[in-house]
NUKOLTOR-588863 format. One record per residue (C-alpha): residue number from 1; x, y negated, z; residue in three letters. Coordinates in Angstrom, 3 decimals. Layout:
N
<num->NUM east->X north->Y up->Z residu->ALA>
...
This chain:
334
<num->1 east->138.927 north->67.836 up->11.854 residu->MET>
<num->2 east->136.500 north->69.792 up->9.987 residu->ARG>
<num->3 east->136.532 north->72.049 up->7.249 residu->VAL>
<num->4 east->135.596 north->71.757 up->3.710 residu->CYS>
<num->5 east->135.206 north->73.964 up->1.040 residu->ASN>
<num->6 east->137.969 north->76.455 up->3.311 residu->ARG>
<num->7 east->140.220 north->73.729 up->3.485 residu->ARG>
<num->8 east->141.001 north->72.206 up->6.889 residu->PRO>
<num->9 east->140.751 north->68.038 up->6.358 residu->VAL>
<num->10 east->141.855 north->65.483 up->9.015 residu->LEU>
<num->11 east->139.918 north->62.725 up->10.346 residu->GLU>
<num->12 east->141.373 north->62.030 up->13.486 residu->ASP>
<num->13 east->145.546 north->60.624 up->14.028 residu->GLU>
<num->14 east->147.654 north->63.651 up->14.450 residu->VAL>
<num->15 east->151.532 north->63.794 up->14.525 residu->CYS>
<num->16 east->153.505 north->66.601 up->12.301 residu->VAL>
<num->17 east->157.097 north->68.087 up->12.876 residu->HIS>
<num->18 east->158.418 north->68.980 up->9.239 residu->VAL>
<num->19 east->161.674 north->70.273 up->8.453 residu->MET>
<num->20 east->163.535 north->71.449 up->5.405 residu->SER>
<num->21 east->166.650 north->73.524 up->4.457 residu->ARG>
<num->22 east->169.166 north->72.905 up->1.802 residu->VAL>
<num->23 east->169.097 north->75.818 up->-0.950 residu->VAL>
<num->24 east->171.487 north->79.118 up->0.220 residu->GLN>
<num->25 east->171.787 north->76.806 up->3.689 residu->LYS>
<num->26 east->174.753 north->75.061 up->2.147 residu->ARG>
<num->27 east->176.586 north->71.946 up->3.652 residu->PHE>
<num->28 east->175.685 north->69.939 up->0.768 residu->LEU>
<num->29 east->174.164 north->66.872 up->2.379 residu->MET>
<num->30 east->177.435 north->63.949 up->2.570 residu->ASP>
<num->31 east->177.362 north->60.979 up->4.516 residu->ASP>
<num->32 east->176.449 north->59.428 up->1.066 residu->ARG>
<num->33 east->173.740 north->61.538 up->0.419 residu->GLY>
<num->34 east->171.977 north->60.636 up->4.027 residu->MET>
<num->35 east->171.881 north->57.366 up->3.505 residu->GLU>
<num->36 east->170.375 north->57.937 up->0.418 residu->GLU>
<num->37 east->168.006 north->60.299 up->2.262 residu->MET>
<num->38 east->167.509 north->57.829 up->4.929 residu->ARG>
<num->39 east->166.736 north->55.034 up->2.264 residu->ARG>
<num->40 east->163.936 north->56.909 up->0.513 residu->ILE>
<num->41 east->162.652 north->58.388 up->3.458 residu->LEU>
<num->42 east->161.438 north->54.597 up->4.902 residu->ARG>
<num->43 east->160.608 north->53.592 up->1.466 residu->THR>
<num->44 east->158.180 north->57.072 up->0.775 residu->GLN>
<num->45 east->156.514 north->56.618 up->4.452 residu->ALA>
<num->46 east->156.269 north->52.984 up->3.624 residu->GLY>
<num->47 east->154.024 north->53.810 up->0.557 residu->PHE>
<num->48 east->152.049 north->56.946 up->2.111 residu->ALA>
<num->49 east->151.278 north->54.869 up->5.041 residu->GLY>
<num->50 east->152.963 north->57.390 up->7.405 residu->LEU>
<num->51 east->154.939 north->56.287 up->10.487 residu->ASP>
<num->52 east->158.292 north->57.874 up->11.169 residu->VAL>
<num->53 east->158.342 north->58.456 up->14.985 residu->ILE>
<num->54 east->162.250 north->60.082 up->14.562 residu->THR>
<num->55 east->163.994 north->62.137 up->12.124 residu->PHE>
<num->56 east->167.574 north->63.509 up->12.073 residu->CYS>
<num->57 east->169.778 north->64.826 up->8.955 residu->PHE>
<num->58 east->172.493 north->67.322 up->8.822 residu->LEU>
<num->59 east->174.683 north->68.894 up->6.453 residu->LYS>
<num->60 east->171.967 north->71.632 up->5.633 residu->ASN>
<num->61 east->168.768 north->70.508 up->6.356 residu->HIS>
<num->62 east->166.506 north->68.174 up->8.178 residu->PHE>
<num->63 east->163.797 north->66.905 up->10.869 residu->HIS>
<num->64 east->161.476 north->64.321 up->10.217 residu->ILE>
<num->65 east->158.432 north->63.755 up->12.961 residu->LEU>
<num->66 east->155.571 north->62.096 up->11.428 residu->LEU>
<num->67 east->152.587 north->60.131 up->12.676 residu->HIS>
<num->68 east->149.361 north->60.087 up->10.519 residu->ILE>
<num->69 east->146.400 north->58.030 up->10.794 residu->ASP>
<num->70 east->144.083 north->59.210 up->7.744 residu->PRO>
<num->71 east->141.791 north->55.996 up->8.027 residu->LEU>
<num->72 east->144.854 north->53.655 up->8.179 residu->ARG>
<num->73 east->146.939 north->55.638 up->5.579 residu->ALA>
<num->74 east->144.166 north->55.878 up->3.030 residu->ARG>
<num->75 east->140.654 north->55.452 up->3.388 residu->GLU>
<num->76 east->140.750 north->51.740 up->4.463 residu->GLU>
<num->77 east->143.528 north->50.545 up->2.359 residu->VAL>
<num->78 east->143.111 north->47.563 up->0.002 residu->THR>
<num->79 east->143.780 north->46.246 up->-3.421 residu->ASP>
<num->80 east->145.947 north->44.068 up->-2.053 residu->ALA>
<num->81 east->147.704 north->46.501 up->0.318 residu->GLU>
<num->82 east->148.003 north->49.115 up->-2.503 residu->LEU>
<num->83 east->150.065 north->46.661 up->-4.759 residu->VAL>
<num->84 east->152.181 north->45.549 up->-1.200 residu->ARG>
<num->85 east->153.097 north->49.351 up->-0.740 residu->ARG>
<num->86 east->153.396 north->50.001 up->-4.765 residu->PHE>
<num->87 east->156.031 north->47.439 up->-4.768 residu->ARG>
<num->88 east->158.164 north->49.272 up->-1.373 residu->VAL>
<num->89 east->157.992 north->52.043 up->-3.453 residu->LEU>
<num->90 east->159.142 north->51.131 up->-6.835 residu->TYR>
<num->91 east->159.986 north->47.435 up->-6.227 residu->GLY>
<num->92 east->159.833 north->45.597 up->-9.623 residu->SER>
<num->93 east->160.115 north->48.634 up->-11.268 residu->LYS>
<num->94 east->156.946 north->50.713 up->-13.721 residu->ARG>
<num->95 east->156.158 north->53.525 up->-12.248 residu->SER>
<num->96 east->156.551 north->56.588 up->-14.495 residu->PRO>
<num->97 east->153.087 north->57.983 up->-13.745 residu->SER>
<num->98 east->151.105 north->55.364 up->-14.499 residu->LEU>
<num->99 east->152.666 north->52.605 up->-16.665 residu->GLY>
<num->100 east->152.625 north->49.758 up->-14.917 residu->VAL>
<num->101 east->154.613 north->47.797 up->-12.496 residu->ASN>
<num->102 east->153.357 north->45.899 up->-9.420 residu->ALA>
<num->103 east->152.736 north->42.607 up->-11.394 residu->GLU>
<num->104 east->150.486 north->44.531 up->-13.739 residu->ALA>
<num->105 east->148.661 north->46.818 up->-11.360 residu->LEU>
<num->106 east->147.827 north->43.587 up->-9.490 residu->ALA>
<num->107 east->146.122 north->42.250 up->-12.158 residu->VAL>
<num->108 east->144.462 north->45.787 up->-13.345 residu->LEU>
<num->109 east->143.128 north->46.009 up->-9.627 residu->LEU>
<num->110 east->140.811 north->42.763 up->-10.257 residu->LYS>
<num->111 east->138.910 north->44.230 up->-13.087 residu->GLN>
<num->112 east->136.349 north->46.264 up->-13.082 residu->SER>
<num->113 east->137.019 north->49.316 up->-15.367 residu->THR>
<num->114 east->137.134 north->52.886 up->-15.245 residu->GLU>
<num->115 east->141.035 north->52.669 up->-15.631 residu->ARG>
<num->116 east->140.686 north->50.636 up->-12.776 residu->ALA>
<num->117 east->139.208 north->52.982 up->-10.422 residu->GLY>
<num->118 east->141.372 north->55.699 up->-12.209 residu->GLU>
<num->119 east->144.464 north->54.348 up->-11.371 residu->VAL>
<num->120 east->143.190 north->53.061 up->-7.303 residu->ARG>
<num->121 east->141.992 north->56.599 up->-6.881 residu->GLN>
<num->122 east->145.519 north->58.048 up->-7.993 residu->LYS>
<num->123 east->147.635 north->55.869 up->-5.422 residu->LEU>
<num->124 east->145.119 north->56.660 up->-2.973 residu->ARG>
<num->125 east->145.779 north->60.499 up->-3.374 residu->ALA>
<num->126 east->149.141 north->60.001 up->-2.772 residu->ARG>
<num->127 east->148.605 north->58.692 up->0.855 residu->MET>
<num->128 east->148.105 north->59.846 up->4.373 residu->GLY>
<num->129 east->148.638 north->63.624 up->3.073 residu->ASP>
<num->130 east->151.936 north->65.402 up->4.710 residu->VAL>
<num->131 east->152.004 north->67.933 up->1.522 residu->SER>
<num->132 east->152.404 north->64.945 up->-1.064 residu->VAL>
<num->133 east->154.701 north->63.205 up->0.911 residu->PHE>
<num->134 east->157.192 north->65.513 up->1.442 residu->MET>
<num->135 east->156.822 north->66.738 up->-2.364 residu->ARG>
<num->136 east->157.455 north->63.230 up->-3.354 residu->GLU>
<num->137 east->160.747 north->62.840 up->-0.610 residu->LEU>
<num->138 east->162.509 north->65.771 up->-1.909 residu->LYS>
<num->139 east->161.710 north->65.457 up->-5.604 residu->THR>
<num->140 east->162.825 north->61.583 up->-5.280 residu->ARG>
<num->141 east->166.395 north->62.757 up->-3.411 residu->PHE>
<num->142 east->167.040 north->66.156 up->-5.476 residu->THR>
<num->143 east->166.761 north->63.495 up->-8.998 residu->PHE>
<num->144 east->169.021 north->61.119 up->-6.857 residu->TRP>
<num->145 east->171.838 north->63.666 up->-6.171 residu->TYR>
<num->146 east->171.632 north->65.625 up->-9.210 residu->ASN>
<num->147 east->172.332 north->62.087 up->-11.074 residu->GLU>
<num->148 east->175.306 north->60.937 up->-8.414 residu->HIS>
<num->149 east->176.898 north->64.388 up->-8.941 residu->TYR>
<num->150 east->176.101 north->65.353 up->-12.354 residu->GLN>
<num->151 east->174.649 north->68.675 up->-11.116 residu->THR>
<num->152 east->171.198 north->70.077 up->-12.202 residu->VAL>
<num->153 east->168.799 north->72.294 up->-11.119 residu->GLY>
<num->154 east->166.918 north->72.726 up->-7.230 residu->THR>
<num->155 east->168.503 north->71.192 up->-4.090 residu->PHE>
<num->156 east->166.100 north->72.354 up->-1.443 residu->TRP>
<num->157 east->165.301 north->76.417 up->-0.700 residu->ALA>
<num->158 east->161.940 north->76.402 up->0.443 residu->GLU>
<num->159 east->158.478 north->74.670 up->0.771 residu->ARG>
<num->160 east->159.010 north->72.538 up->4.088 residu->PHE>
<num->161 east->158.238 north->74.388 up->7.566 residu->ARG>
<num->162 east->155.469 north->72.006 up->10.040 residu->SER>
<num->163 east->154.064 north->71.576 up->12.983 residu->VAL>
<num->164 east->151.213 north->69.673 up->14.337 residu->LEU>
<num->165 east->151.891 north->67.854 up->17.669 residu->VAL>
<num->166 east->149.462 north->66.314 up->20.049 residu->GLU>
<num->167 east->149.670 north->62.225 up->19.952 residu->PRO>
<num->168 east->150.733 north->60.456 up->22.580 residu->GLY>
<num->169 east->151.078 north->63.360 up->25.047 residu->SER>
<num->170 east->154.123 north->65.268 up->26.572 residu->GLY>
<num->171 east->154.388 north->67.911 up->23.388 residu->ALA>
<num->172 east->155.631 north->64.821 up->21.499 residu->LEU>
<num->173 east->158.167 north->63.382 up->23.618 residu->ARG>
<num->174 east->159.429 north->67.002 up->23.761 residu->THR>
<num->175 east->159.581 north->67.147 up->20.332 residu->VAL>
<num->176 east->161.441 north->63.910 up->19.828 residu->ALA>
<num->177 east->163.901 north->64.814 up->21.826 residu->ALA>
<num->178 east->164.441 north->68.056 up->20.763 residu->TYR>
<num->179 east->165.006 north->66.145 up->16.996 residu->ILE>
<num->180 east->167.123 north->63.590 up->18.046 residu->ASP>
<num->181 east->169.570 north->65.859 up->19.914 residu->LEU>
<num->182 east->170.263 north->68.100 up->17.024 residu->ASN>
<num->183 east->173.211 north->66.547 up->16.128 residu->ALA>
<num->184 east->174.073 north->67.139 up->19.754 residu->VAL>
<num->185 east->173.532 north->70.725 up->19.384 residu->ARG>
<num->186 east->175.247 north->71.063 up->16.708 residu->ALA>
<num->187 east->178.249 north->69.545 up->17.706 residu->GLY>
<num->188 east->178.864 north->66.531 up->15.346 residu->LEU>
<num->189 east->178.128 north->63.922 up->18.310 residu->ALA>
<num->190 east->178.494 north->63.651 up->21.797 residu->GLU>
<num->191 east->175.270 north->61.547 up->21.776 residu->SER>
<num->192 east->172.076 north->60.725 up->19.747 residu->PRO>
<num->193 east->173.698 north->57.218 up->19.944 residu->GLY>
<num->194 east->177.002 north->57.721 up->18.130 residu->GLU>
<num->195 east->175.070 north->59.505 up->15.037 residu->TYR>
<num->196 east->174.077 north->57.421 up->12.109 residu->ARG>
<num->197 east->171.652 north->59.987 up->10.854 residu->TYR>
<num->198 east->168.862 north->60.064 up->13.753 residu->CYS>
<num->199 east->166.072 north->58.023 up->14.852 residu->GLY>
<num->200 east->167.551 north->57.073 up->18.140 residu->LEU>
<num->201 east->170.829 north->56.443 up->16.775 residu->GLY>
<num->202 east->169.355 north->53.918 up->14.740 residu->GLU>
<num->203 east->167.402 north->52.636 up->17.531 residu->ALA>
<num->204 east->170.483 north->51.981 up->19.696 residu->LEU>
<num->205 east->172.268 north->50.682 up->17.042 residu->SER>
<num->206 east->169.760 north->47.415 up->17.609 residu->GLY>
<num->207 east->167.433 north->48.225 up->14.256 residu->ARG>
<num->208 east->164.142 north->46.586 up->15.435 residu->ALA>
<num->209 east->162.048 north->49.422 up->12.859 residu->GLU>
<num->210 east->163.746 north->52.203 up->14.355 residu->ALA>
<num->211 east->163.331 north->51.084 up->18.100 residu->LYS>
<num->212 east->159.140 north->50.541 up->17.662 residu->SER>
<num->213 east->158.823 north->53.876 up->16.122 residu->ALA>
<num->214 east->158.780 north->55.161 up->19.469 residu->TYR>
<num->215 east->155.743 north->53.415 up->20.440 residu->LEU>
<num->216 east->153.537 north->56.168 up->18.834 residu->TRP>
<num->217 east->154.992 north->58.435 up->22.062 residu->LEU>
<num->218 east->152.661 north->56.975 up->23.768 residu->THR>
<num->219 east->148.870 north->56.405 up->23.380 residu->ARG>
<num->220 east->146.985 north->53.155 up->24.726 residu->ARG>
<num->221 east->143.266 north->52.002 up->24.180 residu->ARG>
<num->222 east->143.536 north->48.339 up->24.882 residu->HIS>
<num->223 east->145.302 north->45.438 up->23.167 residu->GLY>
<num->224 east->148.000 north->45.545 up->20.297 residu->ARG>
<num->225 east->150.012 north->43.113 up->21.770 residu->GLY>
<num->226 east->149.800 north->44.920 up->25.407 residu->GLU>
<num->227 east->150.188 north->47.927 up->23.437 residu->TRP>
<num->228 east->153.734 north->46.982 up->21.994 residu->GLU>
<num->229 east->154.871 north->45.244 up->25.288 residu->GLN>
<num->230 east->154.020 north->48.726 up->27.195 residu->ALA>
<num->231 east->155.913 north->50.295 up->23.695 residu->GLY>
<num->232 east->159.116 north->49.008 up->25.372 residu->ARG>
<num->233 east->158.987 north->50.238 up->28.416 residu->GLU>
<num->234 east->158.445 north->54.012 up->26.827 residu->VAL>
<num->235 east->161.330 north->53.709 up->24.795 residu->PHE>
<num->236 east->163.884 north->52.450 up->27.525 residu->ARG>
<num->237 east->162.339 north->55.731 up->29.516 residu->GLU>
<num->238 east->162.702 north->57.772 up->26.383 residu->TYR>
<num->239 east->166.139 north->56.914 up->25.566 residu->ALA>
<num->240 east->167.389 north->57.675 up->29.353 residu->ALA>
<num->241 east->165.082 north->61.102 up->29.238 residu->HIS>
<num->242 east->167.356 north->61.236 up->26.304 residu->VAL>
<num->243 east->170.779 north->60.579 up->28.041 residu->GLU>
<num->244 east->169.530 north->62.800 up->30.665 residu->ARG>
<num->245 east->169.357 north->65.735 up->28.475 residu->LEU>
<num->246 east->172.332 north->65.155 up->26.587 residu->THR>
<num->247 east->174.696 north->65.170 up->29.949 residu->LYS>
<num->248 east->172.973 north->68.981 up->30.772 residu->GLY>
<num->249 east->173.881 north->70.116 up->27.135 residu->LEU>
<num->250 east->177.619 north->68.944 up->27.415 residu->GLN>
<num->251 east->177.825 north->70.696 up->30.908 residu->ALA>
<num->252 east->176.499 north->73.433 up->29.421 residu->GLU>
<num->253 east->178.968 north->73.715 up->26.640 residu->LYS>
<num->254 east->181.801 north->72.610 up->28.713 residu->ALA>
<num->255 east->180.680 north->76.235 up->31.602 residu->ALA>
<num->256 east->180.495 north->78.125 up->28.145 residu->ARG>
<num->257 east->184.001 north->77.083 up->26.788 residu->ARG>
<num->258 east->185.455 north->77.905 up->30.473 residu->ARG>
<num->259 east->183.302 north->81.151 up->30.162 residu->ALA>
<num->260 east->184.767 north->82.227 up->27.278 residu->LYS>
<num->261 east->188.249 north->80.968 up->28.205 residu->SER>
<num->262 east->187.578 north->83.663 up->31.043 residu->ALA>
<num->263 east->186.308 north->86.457 up->29.016 residu->GLY>
<num->264 east->183.257 north->86.112 up->30.537 residu->GLU>
<num->265 east->179.376 north->85.642 up->29.679 residu->ARG>
<num->266 east->178.134 north->82.314 up->29.307 residu->GLY>
<num->267 east->175.835 north->80.676 up->31.116 residu->PRO>
<num->268 east->171.700 north->80.814 up->29.431 residu->PRO>
<num->269 east->171.049 north->78.616 up->26.498 residu->GLY>
<num->270 east->168.463 north->75.686 up->27.547 residu->VAL>
<num->271 east->169.650 north->73.896 up->30.714 residu->GLU>
<num->272 east->167.279 north->73.016 up->33.871 residu->GLU>
<num->273 east->165.906 north->69.768 up->32.142 residu->ASP>
<num->274 east->165.580 north->71.194 up->28.021 residu->ALA>
<num->275 east->163.042 north->70.459 up->25.737 residu->PRO>
<num->276 east->160.568 north->73.027 up->25.162 residu->VAL>
<num->277 east->162.175 north->76.348 up->25.566 residu->LYS>
<num->278 east->161.954 north->78.524 up->22.579 residu->GLY>
<num->279 east->160.784 north->75.898 up->20.378 residu->TYR>
<num->280 east->161.364 north->75.972 up->16.521 residu->ARG>
<num->281 east->159.816 north->74.687 up->13.408 residu->ALA>
<num->282 east->158.206 north->77.758 up->12.430 residu->GLN>
<num->283 east->154.763 north->76.427 up->12.235 residu->GLY>
<num->284 east->151.606 north->75.826 up->14.030 residu->GLY>
<num->285 east->151.049 north->73.142 up->16.965 residu->ALA>
<num->286 east->152.064 north->72.563 up->20.266 residu->VAL>
<num->287 east->150.311 north->70.009 up->22.824 residu->GLY>
<num->288 east->147.759 north->70.260 up->26.091 residu->SER>
<num->289 east->145.618 north->73.830 up->26.137 residu->ALA>
<num->290 east->142.159 north->72.222 up->24.703 residu->SER>
<num->291 east->143.981 north->70.198 up->22.177 residu->TRP>
<num->292 east->145.772 north->73.494 up->21.106 residu->VAL>
<num->293 east->142.601 north->75.486 up->21.061 residu->GLU>
<num->294 east->140.065 north->73.345 up->19.415 residu->ARG>
<num->295 east->142.792 north->73.277 up->16.204 residu->LEU>
<num->296 east->142.663 north->77.254 up->16.669 residu->CYS>
<num->297 east->139.029 north->76.422 up->15.953 residu->GLU>
<num->298 east->138.343 north->75.233 up->13.510 residu->VAL>
<num->299 east->141.725 north->75.502 up->11.876 residu->GLY>
<num->300 east->145.246 north->72.617 up->11.123 residu->GLY>
<num->301 east->145.753 north->70.186 up->8.765 residu->VAL>
<num->302 east->148.689 north->72.650 up->7.212 residu->LEU>
<num->303 east->146.801 north->75.706 up->7.081 residu->GLY>
<num->304 east->144.830 north->77.744 up->9.998 residu->PHE>
<num->305 east->145.710 north->78.672 up->12.804 residu->LEU>
<num->306 east->145.349 north->82.425 up->14.805 residu->GLN>
<num->307 east->142.165 north->82.126 up->17.203 residu->THR>
<num->308 east->143.617 north->83.296 up->19.922 residu->ARG>
<num->309 east->144.754 north->81.672 up->23.263 residu->ARG>
<num->310 east->147.411 north->79.401 up->23.007 residu->PRO>
<num->311 east->150.521 north->80.223 up->24.757 residu->ILE>
<num->312 east->152.313 north->78.157 up->27.545 residu->ALA>
<num->313 east->155.876 north->76.864 up->26.617 residu->LEU>
<num->314 east->158.785 north->76.250 up->29.225 residu->GLU>
<num->315 east->159.046 north->72.899 up->29.750 residu->ALA>
<num->316 east->160.421 north->69.881 up->32.021 residu->SER>
<num->317 east->157.125 north->67.881 up->32.034 residu->ALA>
<num->318 east->154.416 north->68.256 up->35.001 residu->ASP>
<num->319 east->151.456 north->69.181 up->32.756 residu->THR>
<num->320 east->152.583 north->72.483 up->30.689 residu->PRO>
<num->321 east->152.612 north->72.292 up->26.672 residu->ILE>
<num->322 east->150.584 north->75.000 up->24.782 residu->TYR>
<num->323 east->151.329 north->76.471 up->21.191 residu->ALA>
<num->324 east->149.936 north->78.345 up->18.637 residu->ALA>
<num->325 east->151.432 north->79.620 up->15.438 residu->ARG>
<num->326 east->149.551 north->79.453 up->11.888 residu->ARG>
<num->327 east->147.951 north->82.459 up->10.861 residu->GLY>
<num->328 east->146.317 north->83.738 up->7.830 residu->ARG>
<num->329 east->142.285 north->83.440 up->7.885 residu->ARG>
<num->330 east->140.567 north->86.884 up->7.559 residu->GLU>
<num->331 east->138.937 north->86.855 up->4.248 residu->SER>
<num->332 east->135.016 north->86.859 up->4.331 residu->PRO>
<num->333 east->133.212 north->90.086 up->4.519 residu->GLN>
<num->334 east->131.287 north->91.169 up->1.664 residu->ALA>
């Protein structure tokens, strides 16, 4: 990671937890909307070259956990890959901003013209960038919602929130579990496997794409085939881990109900084997101490981090998980 013109530039892979709320915290996301949001998420991520590890859509907000490899997402994209990604997003339709369809784009990129270079640059600029991805994702859904329900105006309340997460770490598994358990905490399902609109629910229902996404929970340096084989075991272990957390949440809820009926104070809000205590999508970074400290030194992808030593959060993992919040960068002295 380096800083260019005061803006942090991502050079290495990273994971990002993003979250956004519906305007006025209203419960506007019905089942039809969540189905459409899931479709847009898949096509937008396919175009941008980002990997969706998991997600959870609720009636008034959503969570998404992304894996980003800048080189694969943008820098190393060939013209053939540009056309393929264009087709993922637009199908046979024309791009409103470029005025071409996939067939015309393929012909254009074969030409050594200034126009071809401009189109190539514009497409690549929309890939591998979390801010662009979130803007297009939320805008496309807003257009769909207004057209489908005959309404006007904004659908989302604010700019998205984000947390950088160390790839292939215990923190990444913790954040993934936090997201997958959202519907359980909200009382919308007894377990993530029963909820249609989260990554683990999709994976447990048999969707291969959703199951393979959890391979990013581990980082391996050997061959691709070996990595995928090991990833299947990672998914089984992760699903069992979330199942244990789910049982803990259900036991906690039952204890709270019993305490309430008896007029007593309920148990603490976090069970023994819970994901990180106090974790929220408030900005900053979570991961190992060395990884978070490095981000604090040079700044994060989505804003500069406070340069103080990161705080250790409670976690069930053997290795402590550290966190640092984003802060404003001090102005240079005159």
